[in-house]
ROPAPA-903476 format. One record per residue (C-alpha): residue number from 1; x, y, z. Coordinates in steps of 0.2 Angstrom, whole numbers. Layout:
+-----+-------+-------+-------+
! num !    px !    py !    pz !
+-----+-------+-------+-------+
! NUM !     X !     Y !     Z !
...
+-----+-------+-------+-------+
This chain:
+-----+-------+-------+-------+
! num !    px !    py !    pz !
+-----+-------+-------+-------+
!   1 !   -61 !   182 !    53 !
!   2 !   -56 !   172 !    38 !
!   3 !   -63 !   154 !    43 !
!   4 !   -71 !   145 !    57 !
!   5 !   -70 !   126 !    59 !
!   6 !   -70 !   113 !    72 !
!   7 !   -53 !   107 !    80 !
!   8 !   -58 !    88 !    77 !
!   9 !   -62 !    91 !    58 !
!  10 !   -46 !   101 !    55 !
!  11 !   -35 !    89 !    64 !
!  12 !   -42 !    75 !    54 !
!  13 !   -40 !    84 !    38 !
!  14 !   -22 !    88 !    42 !
!  15 !   -19 !    69 !    46 !
!  16 !   -26 !    64 !    29 !
!  17 !   -14 !    76 !    19 !
!  18 !     1 !    75 !    30 !
!  19 !     9 !    59 !    22 !
!  20 !    11 !    69 !     6 !
!  21 !    21 !    83 !    14 !
!  22 !    39 !    82 !     8 !
!  23 !    52 !    77 !    21 !
!  24 !    68 !    82 !    12 !
!  25 !    63 !    96 !     0 !
!  26 !    73 !   105 !   -14 !
!  27 !    58 !   116 !   -15 !
!  28 !    54 !   122 !     3 !
!  29 !    36 !   126 !     0 !
!  30 !    32 !   108 !    -2 !
!  31 !    35 !   106 !    17 !
!  32 !    19 !   117 !    19 !
!  33 !     1 !   113 !    18 !
!  34 !   -10 !   124 !     7 !
!  35 !   -26 !   130 !    15 !
!  36 !   -39 !   138 !     3 !
!  37 !   -57 !   141 !     3 !
!  38 !   -67 !   131 !   -10 !
!  39 !   -86 !   131 !   -12 !
!  40 !   -90 !   135 !     6 !
!  41 !   -77 !   123 !    13 !
!  42 !   -59 !   123 !    18 !
!  43 !   -48 !   113 !     6 !
!  44 !   -31 !   106 !    13 !
!  45 !   -18 !   101 !     0 !
!  46 !     0 !    94 !     2 !
!  47 !    12 !    87 !   -11 !
!  48 !    30 !    81 !   -13 !
!  49 !    29 !    83 !   -32 !
!  50 !    26 !    64 !   -34 !
!  51 !    10 !    63 !   -25 !
!  52 !    -3 !    76 !   -20 !
!  53 !   -17 !    73 !    -7 !
!  54 !   -32 !    85 !    -5 !
!  55 !   -46 !    84 !     7 !
!  56 !   -61 !    95 !    11 !
!  57 !   -68 !    99 !    28 !
!  58 !   -83 !   109 !    33 !
!  59 !   -80 !   127 !    38 !
!  60 !   -89 !   143 !    40 !
!  61 !   -81 !   155 !    27 !
!  62 !   -81 !   173 !    30 !
!  63 !   -72 !   178 !    14 !
!  64 !   -61 !   169 !     0 !
!  65 !   -42 !   167 !     3 !
!  66 !   -28 !   155 !     3 !
!  67 !   -11 !   153 !    11 !
!  68 !     2 !   140 !    14 !
!  69 !     8 !   136 !    32 !
!  70 !    22 !   124 !    38 !
!  71 !    13 !   107 !    39 !
!  72 !    22 !   100 !    54 !
!  73 !    20 !   116 !    65 !
!  74 !     2 !   118 !    60 !
!  75 !    -2 !    99 !    63 !
!  76 !     6 !    98 !    80 !
!  77 !    -2 !   114 !    87 !
!  78 !   -19 !   109 !    81 !
!  79 !   -18 !    92 !    88 !
!  80 !   -14 !   100 !   105 !
!  81 !   -29 !   111 !   105 !
!  82 !   -46 !   107 !   114 !
!  83 !   -60 !   100 !   105 !
!  84 !   -68 !   116 !   102 !
!  85 !   -71 !   129 !    88 !
!  86 !   -55 !   136 !    79 !
!  87 !   -55 !   154 !    72 !
!  88 !   -42 !   157 !    59 !
!  89 !   -38 !   174 !    51 !
!  90 !   -26 !   178 !    37 !
!  91 !   -12 !   190 !    40 !
!  92 !    -4 !   199 !    26 !
!  93 !    12 !   205 !    34 !
!  94 !    21 !   194 !    37 !
!  95 !    11 !   182 !    27 !
!  96 !     3 !   169 !    38 !
!  97 !   -12 !   165 !    50 !
!  98 !   -18 !   170 !    67 !
!  99 !   -26 !   155 !    76 !
! 100 !   -38 !   156 !    91 !
! 101 !   -46 !   141 !   100 !
! 102 !   -54 !   143 !   118 !
! 103 !   -40 !   151 !   128 !
! 104 !   -26 !   147 !   115 !
! 105 !   -18 !   159 !   102 !
! 106 !    -5 !   157 !    90 !
! 107 !     3 !   166 !    75 !
! 108 !    11 !   156 !    61 !
! 109 !    21 !   163 !    47 !
! 110 !    18 !   155 !    30 !
! 111 !    20 !   159 !    11 !
! 112 !     9 !   165 !    -2 !
! 113 !    -2 !   152 !   -10 !
! 114 !     5 !   156 !   -27 !
! 115 !    22 !   149 !   -23 !
! 116 !    14 !   132 !   -20 !
! 117 !    16 !   120 !   -34 !
! 118 !     1 !   118 !   -45 !
! 119 !    -9 !   102 !   -42 !
! 120 !   -12 !    93 !   -59 !
! 121 !   -30 !    91 !   -63 !
! 122 !   -36 !    74 !   -70 !
! 123 !   -52 !    77 !   -77 !
! 124 !   -51 !    70 !   -95 !
! 125 !   -46 !    52 !   -96 !
! 126 !   -52 !    34 !   -94 !
! 127 !   -62 !    31 !   -78 !
! 128 !   -66 !    15 !   -68 !
! 129 !   -76 !    13 !   -52 !
! 130 !   -69 !     0 !   -39 !
! 131 !   -78 !    -5 !   -23 !
! 132 !   -67 !     2 !    -8 !
! 133 !   -65 !   -14 !     2 !
! 134 !   -60 !   -24 !   -14 !
! 135 !   -46 !   -12 !   -19 !
! 136 !   -40 !   -10 !    -1 !
! 137 !   -38 !   -29 !     1 !
! 138 !   -30 !   -31 !   -16 !
! 139 !   -17 !   -18 !   -12 !
! 140 !   -13 !   -25 !     5 !
! 141 !   -10 !   -42 !    -2 !
! 142 !     1 !   -36 !   -17 !
! 143 !    10 !   -20 !   -12 !
! 144 !    23 !   -27 !     0 !
! 145 !    31 !   -37 !   -15 !
! 146 !    36 !   -21 !   -24 !
! 147 !    54 !   -16 !   -24 !
! 148 !    59 !    -2 !   -12 !
! 149 !    76 !     2 !   -20 !
! 150 !    76 !    13 !   -36 !
! 151 !    89 !     3 !   -46 !
! 152 !    75 !    -3 !   -57 !
! 153 !    61 !    11 !   -55 !
! 154 !    48 !     1 !   -64 !
! 155 !    48 !   -12 !   -50 !
! 156 !    44 !     1 !   -37 !
! 157 !    27 !     2 !   -44 !
! 158 !    12 !    -9 !   -45 !
! 159 !     5 !   -14 !   -62 !
! 160 !   -13 !   -11 !   -63 !
! 161 !   -23 !   -19 !   -77 !
! 162 !   -41 !   -17 !   -80 !
! 163 !   -50 !   -28 !   -94 !
! 164 !   -68 !   -32 !   -95 !
! 165 !   -75 !   -34 !   -78 !
! 166 !   -58 !   -39 !   -70 !
! 167 !   -45 !   -28 !   -60 !
! 168 !   -28 !   -35 !   -58 !
! 169 !   -14 !   -29 !   -47 !
! 170 !     4 !   -36 !   -49 !
! 171 !    20 !   -31 !   -39 !
! 172 !    37 !   -39 !   -40 !
! 173 !    55 !   -35 !   -34 !
! 174 !    65 !   -48 !   -42 !
! 175 !    63 !   -61 !   -28 !
! 176 !    45 !   -62 !   -26 !
! 177 !    29 !   -58 !   -36 !
! 178 !    11 !   -54 !   -29 !
! 179 !    -4 !   -55 !   -41 !
! 180 !   -22 !   -53 !   -37 !
! 181 !   -37 !   -52 !   -49 !
! 182 !   -54 !   -46 !   -43 !
! 183 !   -71 !   -43 !   -51 !
! 184 !   -77 !   -25 !   -53 !
! 185 !   -95 !   -29 !   -54 !
! 186 !   -96 !   -19 !   -70 !
! 187 !   -88 !   -20 !   -87 !
! 188 !   -76 !    -6 !   -93 !
! 189 !   -78 !     0 !  -111 !
! 190 !   -59 !     2 !  -113 !
! 191 !   -45 !    -9 !  -107 !
! 192 !   -32 !     0 !   -96 !
! 193 !   -14 !    -4 !   -91 !
! 194 !    -3 !     7 !   -81 !
! 195 !    10 !     7 !   -66 !
! 196 !     6 !    16 !   -50 !
! 197 !    20 !    19 !   -37 !
! 198 !    18 !     7 !   -23 !
! 199 !    19 !    21 !   -11 !
! 200 !     4 !    29 !   -19 !
! 201 !    -6 !    13 !   -18 !
! 202 !    -1 !    11 !     0 !
! 203 !    -7 !    29 !     4 !
! 204 !   -24 !    24 !    -5 !
! 205 !   -25 !     9 !     6 !
! 206 !   -22 !    19 !    22 !
! 207 !   -35 !    32 !    18 !
! 208 !   -48 !    20 !    12 !
! 209 !   -49 !    14 !    30 !
! 210 !   -66 !     7 !    34 !
! 211 !   -75 !    16 !    20 !
! 212 !   -88 !     7 !    11 !
! 213 !   -90 !    19 !    -4 !
! 214 !   -84 !    16 !   -21 !
! 215 !   -67 !    23 !   -27 !
! 216 !   -66 !    32 !   -44 !
! 217 !   -49 !    29 !   -53 !
! 218 !   -46 !    41 !   -68 !
! 219 !   -30 !    40 !   -79 !
! 220 !   -25 !    53 !   -91 !
! 221 !   -21 !    51 !  -109 !
! 222 !    -7 !    48 !  -112 !
! 223 !    -5 !    38 !   -96 !
! 224 !     6 !    50 !   -85 !
! 225 !    -5 !    53 !   -70 !
! 226 !   -19 !    45 !   -60 !
! 227 !   -32 !    51 !   -49 !
! 228 !   -40 !    41 !   -35 !
! 229 !   -56 !    50 !   -28 !
! 230 !   -67 !    44 !   -14 !
! 231 !   -78 !    54 !    -2 !
! 232 !   -70 !    70 !     2 !
! 233 !   -52 !    64 !    -3 !
! 234 !   -42 !    66 !   -19 !
! 235 !   -25 !    58 !   -22 !
! 236 !   -16 !    63 !   -38 !
! 237 !     0 !    54 !   -43 !
! 238 !    13 !    53 !   -56 !
! 239 !    13 !    36 !   -65 !
! 240 !    29 !    25 !   -67 !
! 241 !    35 !    25 !   -85 !
! 242 !    42 !     9 !   -92 !
! 243 !    39 !    -9 !   -96 !
! 244 !    33 !   -20 !   -82 !
! 245 !    40 !   -38 !   -83 !
! 246 !    28 !   -51 !   -91 !
! 247 !    23 !   -57 !   -74 !
! 248 !    12 !   -72 !   -80 !
! 249 !    28 !   -80 !   -87 !
! 250 !    35 !   -79 !   -69 !
! 251 !    21 !   -90 !   -62 !
! 252 !    25 !  -109 !   -64 !
! 253 !    13 !  -118 !   -76 !
! 254 !    13 !  -134 !   -65 !
! 255 !    18 !  -140 !   -48 !
! 256 !    26 !  -157 !   -44 !
! 257 !    20 !  -157 !   -26 !
! 258 !     6 !  -147 !   -18 !
! 259 !     3 !  -146 !     1 !
! 260 !   -13 !  -139 !     8 !
! 261 !   -11 !  -133 !    26 !
! 262 !   -19 !  -122 !    39 !
! 263 !   -12 !  -104 !    37 !
! 264 !   -10 !  -102 !    56 !
! 265 !     0 !  -118 !    57 !
! 266 !    11 !  -112 !    43 !
! 267 !    13 !   -95 !    50 !
! 268 !    17 !  -101 !    68 !
! 269 !    31 !  -113 !    62 !
! 270 !    38 !  -100 !    51 !
! 271 !    39 !   -87 !    64 !
! 272 !    48 !   -99 !    76 !
! 273 !    60 !  -104 !    62 !
! 274 !    63 !   -85 !    58 !
! 275 !    70 !   -82 !    76 !
! 276 !    85 !   -94 !    72 !
! 277 !    85 !   -88 !    54 !
! 278 !    90 !   -71 !    59 !
! 279 !   108 !   -77 !    62 !
! 280 !   108 !   -89 !    48 !
! 281 !   106 !   -78 !    32 !
! 282 !    87 !   -78 !    35 !
! 283 !    85 !   -95 !    27 !
! 284 !    71 !  -107 !    32 !
! 285 !    70 !  -125 !    25 !
! 286 !    54 !  -133 !    21 !
! 287 !    52 !  -152 !    18 !
! 288 !    35 !  -158 !    12 !
! 289 !    32 !  -176 !    16 !
! 290 !    17 !  -186 !    10 !
! 291 !     9 !  -198 !    23 !
! 292 !    11 !  -217 !    23 !
! 293 !    -3 !  -228 !    18 !
! 294 !   -14 !  -214 !    14 !
! 295 !   -12 !  -205 !    30 !
! 296 !   -10 !  -187 !    32 !
! 297 !     7 !  -179 !    27 !
! 298 !    17 !  -166 !    35 !
! 299 !    27 !  -150 !    32 !
! 300 !    43 !  -148 !    42 !
! 301 !    50 !  -130 !    44 !
! 302 !    68 !  -129 !    51 !
! 303 !    82 !  -116 !    52 !
! 304 !    99 !  -116 !    59 !
! 305 !   112 !  -103 !    65 !
! 306 !   129 !  -110 !    66 !
! 307 !   134 !  -102 !    83 !
! 308 !   117 !  -102 !    91 !
! 309 !   108 !  -118 !    87 !
! 310 !    94 !  -125 !    77 !
! 311 !    75 !  -126 !    76 !
! 312 !    62 !  -138 !    69 !
! 313 !    43 !  -136 !    68 !
! 314 !    30 !  -148 !    60 !
! 315 !    12 !  -147 !    55 !
! 316 !    -1 !  -158 !    46 !
! 317 !    -4 !  -156 !    27 !
! 318 !   -14 !  -164 !    13 !
! 319 !     0 !  -168 !     1 !
! 320 !    -3 !  -171 !   -18 !
! 321 !    14 !  -177 !   -26 !
! 322 !    31 !  -183 !   -20 !
! 323 !    42 !  -177 !    -6 !
! 324 !    49 !  -160 !   -10 !
! 325 !    62 !  -149 !    -2 !
! 326 !    64 !  -130 !    -4 !
! 327 !    72 !  -116 !     5 !
! 328 !    65 !   -98 !     7 !
! 329 !    70 !   -81 !    14 !
! 330 !    60 !   -81 !    30 !
! 331 !    55 !   -63 !    28 !
! 332 !    47 !   -66 !    12 !
! 333 !    37 !   -81 !    19 !
! 334 !    31 !   -70 !    34 !
! 335 !    26 !   -56 !    23 !
! 336 !    14 !   -66 !    12 !
! 337 !     7 !   -77 !    26 !
! 338 !     4 !   -62 !    36 !
! 339 !    -8 !   -54 !    24 !
! 340 !   -19 !   -69 !    20 !
! 341 !   -30 !   -69 !    35 !
! 342 !   -36 !   -86 !    41 !
! 343 !   -41 !  -102 !    32 !
! 344 !   -30 !  -114 !    22 !
! 345 !   -16 !  -110 !     9 !
! 346 !    -8 !  -121 !    -4 !
! 347 !    11 !  -122 !    -6 !
! 348 !    16 !  -128 !   -24 !
! 349 !    34 !  -134 !   -27 !
! 350 !    43 !  -143 !   -40 !
! 351 !    62 !  -144 !   -36 !
! 352 !    73 !  -135 !   -23 !
! 353 !    79 !  -123 !   -37 !
! 354 !    61 !  -119 !   -43 !
! 355 !    50 !  -105 !   -37 !
! 356 !    37 !  -109 !   -24 !
! 357 !    19 !  -103 !   -26 !
! 358 !     7 !   -99 !   -12 !
! 359 !   -11 !   -97 !   -14 !
! 360 !   -26 !   -94 !    -2 !
! 361 !   -39 !  -108 !    -5 !
! 362 !   -53 !   -96 !    -2 !
! 363 !   -46 !   -82 !   -13 !
! 364 !   -46 !   -89 !   -31 !
! 365 !   -38 !   -74 !   -39 !
! 366 !   -23 !   -73 !   -28 !
! 367 !    -5 !   -80 !   -32 !
! 368 !    11 !   -76 !   -24 !
! 369 !    28 !   -83 !   -31 !
! 370 !    43 !   -84 !   -20 !
! 371 !    61 !   -87 !   -27 !
! 372 !    70 !  -101 !   -18 !
! 373 !    86 !   -99 !    -8 !
! 374 !   100 !  -111 !   -13 !
! 375 !   106 !  -122 !     2 !
! 376 !   116 !  -138 !     5 !
! 377 !   103 !  -152 !     9 !
+-----+-------+-------+-------+
């Protein structure tokens, strides 16, 4: 016997690394998961050559060894096994494994571990420690603003800046910009700036889950790779090379009109308007109206579809400034409002052709900029 482990642990480990398995591979072995013994534990590794995820699970090791097995086959089979002890043995010809669990048996063909791409080691470099919950929240509120198309590769990444005791994440796709600055709790000796693929950051967010431990981020010199390490998980990713836009210049320095509203009111009205906006180029119109004689103001959200009809929703707001009109893509509004939780938000506008700025009143370091849509008023 090669190793013995619990079905629950192996299933969980395969779930951790599974998202790094290549789906369309020019190198077929990247559709496999690497199983190897490492310091009396079983190490699982998967990579698509852009990101590599490794995790360790407890196991009883009879002897050292390694093999790669098709990830989908192994994961689906292990997930169907009973919650019991799994015994895995290495098979030399053909290369693979023999698996036994309760009254189930399987033989799986694989490939030699030497054919698996080497996983970069990120040991020497600049390191910073970030509380898990802080990093997870910042990624959630910023990552969706990154571009999904590769026409401008630098915009598919998230700019990470670390200076003093502050960590800033910024993402933009040309139509919107999300920025969040959080406190680290400790001061770094050396300022850092690099661009991490948004897909990598979203995997980090997913794997953090409900963890409370800190996350160690290490960047190589020169900045070509980054390592995220927390608990029994390591994520290594290539960094995006290029110059990220000077996002601070994209944030309007002042606002002609500021509306402070309840987030849930804003979200509900936008969701209703988005139903009609689907057939009207996705556009929702916002009219910010100050109250009369010192009374409360209001925000009106409407949308229209030529062949279907129109919709209008209103909610109360505290208005500072004159009446303002602006139109946005409903999807962009829903994306940002959907990640801000509860409480109040402010909408800052100037003219119908100026960007709108959304901030959460209870989250001082967060700013979201949305480019306007041009409509006939």
